[in-house]
N, C-alpha and C positions, 0 to 999 in steps of 0.2 A: 092744411092736414082736414082730409074729406074724414066722414061720417065713419067709414070702412076701418081708416088708416088708425082713429082713433078709438075705434071698440078693438081695435087687434093689438093694443099699446097697451088700454086698458087690461085685457085677459093676460098678455105678456107680465104685467105689473103685481096682479093679482095671485098667478102661478109663483112667482118669485117671493113675496111675503107670507106668513105664517102667521095665523092668529089661533088664539087659544080655541079647542075643539074639543069635546068630551071628556071635561079636564075629569084628573082625580083628585079630590082635596088630598090635604095633605096635615097633618097639625104638628108636624116642625116645623121651625124658624129656616129660610134660606139660608143658603152660606153663601155668601155675594163678596166682592173683592172690589173694593176694599171693604172690611166692615166700621158700614155708617149703623149699624140697626144700635135704636136706643140713643144715640149720639145727641148732644144740647149745640147748635148752631147760632150765630148772629144772621141777621139781617141782611145781607150784600153781600154774603156768599156765594163763589162762583158753585154752581148745579155740582149736587153730589154724585156726580153719576156713578154708574157700576156694572159687573158682570158678574154671574155668576162664578163661581169658584169652581163648580165643576167643569174641566176640560170637554166634555162630551155634549156640552148644552150646544144647538143653534140655535135656539129663540129665546130671548126673554121680552116678558111684555108687564109693560110697569103699570100701574096705577097710584096718583098720589093726589091723597086728599086732605083735606083741612079744615083743623074742628072750627073756622069760623067761615068755611066756605071755601070756594076754588077747588081747581082739580089739573093734575096733569096727564097727560099718559104719552110712554115711549115703547117701540114697537122694533125689536131686531137683535142687531148680537149682542150688543149691551144698554144698558137703559141712557140713552143722550138724551137730555131733556132741555127743550130749547129754554136759553138761557133771558131771552125777556119775560116769558111764560115765569119761569121757576120764583126770579125777582120779584115778581107779581103777587105770587101765590106766598112767599115769604114775609111779604109789607103785608098784605092782610092775615096772615096768623101769627105777628108774631107777639110771642107769649104767651102762643098755643103750641098743642101737639099738628105733627103732617103724619098720615096712618098711610101706610105705604103698602101696599096689595102686590104680589110678585107671583106670575107664570112665568112656569118655564120647559121648554118643548125638550124632550130627550127621546131620540132613536122613533121621533115621528109620534110619540105621545105626551103630553098636558099636564105636571102637575099644578095643582093650587098649593102655597105656601101658607103658615101663618102670618097674617098682617106683623108687624112693627112698627114700631115711631119711633119720629126728630123731632127732638121739640127746640123752637126756635125761640130762643132768647129774648129775655125785654132790655138784655144789657147789647148797646152797640158799639158793632167794632169800627170804631171811626177811624182807619187808617188806612187810606187808598190800597196796600201794599204790602210787600217785604220786598228784602234784599237776600242772598244769601249766597257765595260762593257754589259752583261746582268741581270738583277735585274726583281725577280716577282713583282709580283703589289699592293702588302700590304706595307703599311708604317713599318710594322713590321717583314716582312717574312725574312730571309736569309741563308735558312737551305739550300737552294742553290745556288748559282749566280759565274758567274766570269767572266776575263779579257778572252780579245777572239781578234785575228787577224781577217783580211778575207782579199784575194787575190780582187784584185776590176773590173782585169781580168777575172775569172771568178767568179763559185760559190765557192768558197772553205773554210771553214771556219778550223780555227785551236783555241785549246786553251792554253792562255797562262798559268792563274793560274785560278782554279775551286776550292771553299771551301771546297767541300766533297775532297780533300783533306789533308787539316785544318777543322778539324768539329768545327761550332761554332766560325768561326772568318767569320768576313764583309770584302771584299775587295774591296776596290773604287779606280778612279779615277789617271787611269794610262796616265801620262803626260810627253810627247817629250817635244828632246829640238830644237823647228823648225824643226817638223816629225822625226830627228834623231833617228833610233831607237837604234843606240849606247848608249844614253844616257837620262836617264827617270827616274821616280819617282812616286813612287805608293805608299796605304795607307794598314794597314790590323790591323781593332779592332777587339777586343777580350779580351780572357786569355794571346794570344800570341802577343801582338799590336807591331806593326811596322811600322815606315817611309823606305822605301826598295829604295834607292837610285842606282842605276848603274850609273858608270862614268869610261872613261879610264880603258875599260874592267874588272871594278872589282864590287860587289855589295855587299851594306854594310848595315846594320839594322840599323836603330837608336832607340833611348826608343820612343814610341810611344807618351809623354806625358814630359815636364818640368814644374814642378808645375811652377819655377819663374815668365811662362808664362799666367794660367793660364789655361793653353786648351791643344789641342793638334792641333799637326801641319794641315792646313788644305789647300787647295784651292790651289793649289801648281805652279809658272808658272817659268820657269829656263829664268836668264841672259844668251844671245846670244852666251857671249864667253868661257859659259860653271862652271865657279869656285862657281859662287850664282845663289841660289833659293829661288825667293822669297816663303811668307806664310802668309796667315793669322792664328790667331790662336782664336778661335768659342766655345762659350758655347751656343750651340745649344739646340734651345725646339720646340717641336710642340704640336699645339691646331687642334679638328676638326668642321667641320663646321655645326653646326647643323641645321641651315634652307636653309641659300643656297645652292641650288640643283644644281649649275654651279660648285660650290668647294666645296673639298672634306676634304684637310690638310693643314693649314697654318703653314708654318717654318718661325722660327726668332731667333735672338740672344741674349740672355740677357747680352751677350760680345761680342767686336770683337774688334782685333787690329794686324796693318800689322809690319812685322818684314822680313829681308832677312836671310837666312843661308849662310854661308861660308864651302862648302863642302872642301877647302885644310885644314880648323883651326879648323871644328864643330863648331866653336862659332856664335852666335847669335848675327846679329847687329839691334838694337831698335834705335829708334829718337821719343824725345817726341811729332815729327809734325806726326807722323802715331798713336800715342798710345795718344790720346788725352778722357779722363776721359767722359766727355758726349757727346762723339763722338763713332760714329762706323762705324770704317775703315773696308773695304771687298776684298774681287776679287782682289789683287794685281796682274798687268802685267806686263813686262819690254817693252818698245818697242822696236823695232828691232835693231838701232845701240844700246842699254847700255846704254844711256845715260838718260831716264825717268822714274819712277817708275808711271803708271797708276794705282786707285784704288777707289773706288766710297766710299763713305762715308754720312750717318746720327746722324743726332742731335738724341741723344737716347730719348726713350717714356719710360712714365707707362706700363712695360709687364705685361700682356699681354692683359690688357687693352684695351688703346692705337695702338696696335701694325698696325691698319689699317692710320696711321697719319705717318707713317717712312716712310721717301722718301731718298732717295740718289740721291748724285749728281757723274758725273763726273771730279776728279782731275785728277792731277800731281806733280808727286817730282822730282828735278834733283838727278842723282845718280851717284858716282864717281867708277868706278869699280878698278881703281888702290890704293884710300886707303881706300875704302869702307864708305864711309859717304854719307849720304844725304844732299841737298839742305838746303836751308835756309825759303824755301818761297814755300806754297802750291798751284798752282794755279787751279780755275776753271775750269773747260770746256765746263760742260752742268750743271746749274743749277735746280735743284729742284725744289725752290718755285716758279723760271721761266717758269718753263714748267708745274710744277702741275701734274708731274710725278714721276716714277721713275727708273733710272737707273743698270742694273746689266750686270756683266760676260761682260766688254768691251775684246775684244780681236783685237787688232793694226793688218793691215797687213802686214807681212815681209816689203815689197817692201816701209814700212814705208808714202803709200797713205792715206790709210782710216783707219775709225777703228771701228769695228763693236760689236754692242750692244744690250742688250733686254731691251725693254721699258716695263712698268707695273704701275698697279695704283699707288703701295706701295709694300715696301719690299723689299725683293731681292730674293728669290727661287725661281723665275720665272715657275718652272715646274709644280707647279700646279694653275697656272694662266691662267685662259682661254684668256684672253684677253692682252694678251704678244705676243709685234711682236718683229723683227727685223728691228732694226734700223741702220743708217751707219752715220760717220762721216767724212766727208772729213779733216785731218788733214794738208793739204794744205788754203787749205778756210775758216776753222772751219763750215761750213754748213752741220747741219744734219738734216734729213730726213728718213722716211720708206724705208723698201726695197717691196713696195706694191706687184711685182711682186713674190717677195717669200711670204708673208704672206698670214696668212688666218683666218677664224675666230677661230681659235680653238689654243692652244697654240705652241708658236714657240722657242726654246729656246735653250743653251749647244752648239753655233757653233767652229768651226774651221778652217784655212786657209791652202789652198794647200802654198807649200814653193815657189814658182813662184805667187803669190795671185791671180791667176786668177778664181779661184774655191775655195768655202767653202760647207761646209757640217752644219745642224742643224741637230736639233732633232723637232718633232712634235707631234700634238697626233690630227690630220687632216683628217686624216683614217678612225678612229674610235671613237675618244672622249679619249678614256680609257688607248690607250699605245702611247708610241712614237716610231716612228720609225726613218728610218734616210734620209732622202730625203740633194741630193744635186743641187748648183748652179752656175754660173758665174757669175760674174763682168765684163760689159762692159766698154768701152769708157768713158762712162760718168756716169758713179758708180750707173751704174743700173742691177738691179737681169736679170735674165733669170727666164722664168718658170721651177721652181725644177723638181725634177723625183725623183720617191723613189728607196732605193737602191734595184739593179736588186737582184730577187731569181730564180733558175732555173722552179718551176712551183709556185708562187707569190700568186695564189688566194687560193691555199691551204697551201701555208707555213707563210701567214703572220695571214690566219684563223686561225689556230692552234697552232700559236706562244702567250705560255702565258706569257713572259716576253717582257718589254722595254730594247729598246736601252738607253746608259746613258755615259754621257762625253767620248763621239766619238773626235775624231782624227787622221790626216793622217798621215801615214809612208811612208819613202820615199825606204826603204828596209823589208823583213821580221825580226820580233824580233828574235834576236838569246835571248833562254830562258830556261836555265836547268831545267826543272816543278822540276824533283827529289830533286836537290840541292837547289833548292829555297824552299821547300817544307821543306826541315832537316834543314836549317838557319831558315826558322821562327816557326819551331817547337823547337830548340832550345833559350835556356837563353841568349843569348849572343848578346848586345845590345851596343850600342857605346854615351856614353852619349853626350848630346851636351850642351857648356859653353854661358853662357851671355859675352857679351863682354860689360863693362863696359866704 
């Protein structure tokens, strides 16, 4: 390229770009999407790219400065930061603040807003990424859905299994053992249904149903030693709200019990304490030391007429992994009659300090409940309280911890009231949540506005999940299944 062509090219580039000039100062904070103002983030997280919420803004110019040094600059239709430079800036400012200066151009005029802060936590995020299911919004559509994994240090998403490869099947509930990608379970529903278990480098496909259980194996949770996996068995029904504008669908169980699956013997461990006829036991989870099995339970109602009277308490029973036996007494930790509310989706932190759960007015399927909020139980003091900083006026649900128990994720409908998105937050020494931040995307405003799928059942993963999608597809389409036996 000669110097005349080079000059013409540079003039063209300059003519198509816009930099701040004749800037008007504003004392207001910028309205950005997503809202990353005053959030706390871990070193290693992907860049918090953002756009100005005002659709009339054509260009945004952003400078990020670290309290311990370093600077980033982005200019364009949104703040799109260089990934390598972003990580260098976070590493340099670990435990300190970033100061974000935003200028926006609207109708050819520039405005500089008040700076805001982003705090870089001292607490590491040890996990490589997250796994989740992407599902369409309709209650009945599952023509295309899949389980995916996402690198949290950048924006790379890869599929683990997509049901277009196994037509007319529903895939759900990818559950690792304490974020370990080498041991997981997920379900396939449909003509070639199965419960898929990976353990010790091998994948086994169990029969989707055992008729003696009265239903499918759902809502799994691993024992920390890896031999046992707790499930509930549910006969799930749904109905529609005709008058309630804020609620669309109600999901409830006509029957539900709890059992533990022994992966070595392919046998099912049951106990009458967890299978009471007049009670509905659900969503079992093991304590991080494996000595307790937490679960929720509610007195059965006259369904569907009295669905709104069903309120779940949080309970636990001892479990001995050496003998595979349950304790003889059930302890009630949170009593639904005392609270006047319903507890669901208990998830203990892996350090044994807290138990995160969702509180709703009734029932257990919180995804469709706008009043659903995150609560926490201090397992040392047994004090329980809402995670106020993490909650919104819309649905919060489906949460999971990092292995170091410093960070957690959850899904929320706070963005638009329709779709669940993933948010991340941390727990401080006083057991309080920091302001959550939405899962970063390269061009978040465009991405989330065009995404017609909801995030579902997310969890952390220490490393990428090593999955042979072609072989897994072949195994699912085969007739080979392992039968489960009831341990009498």
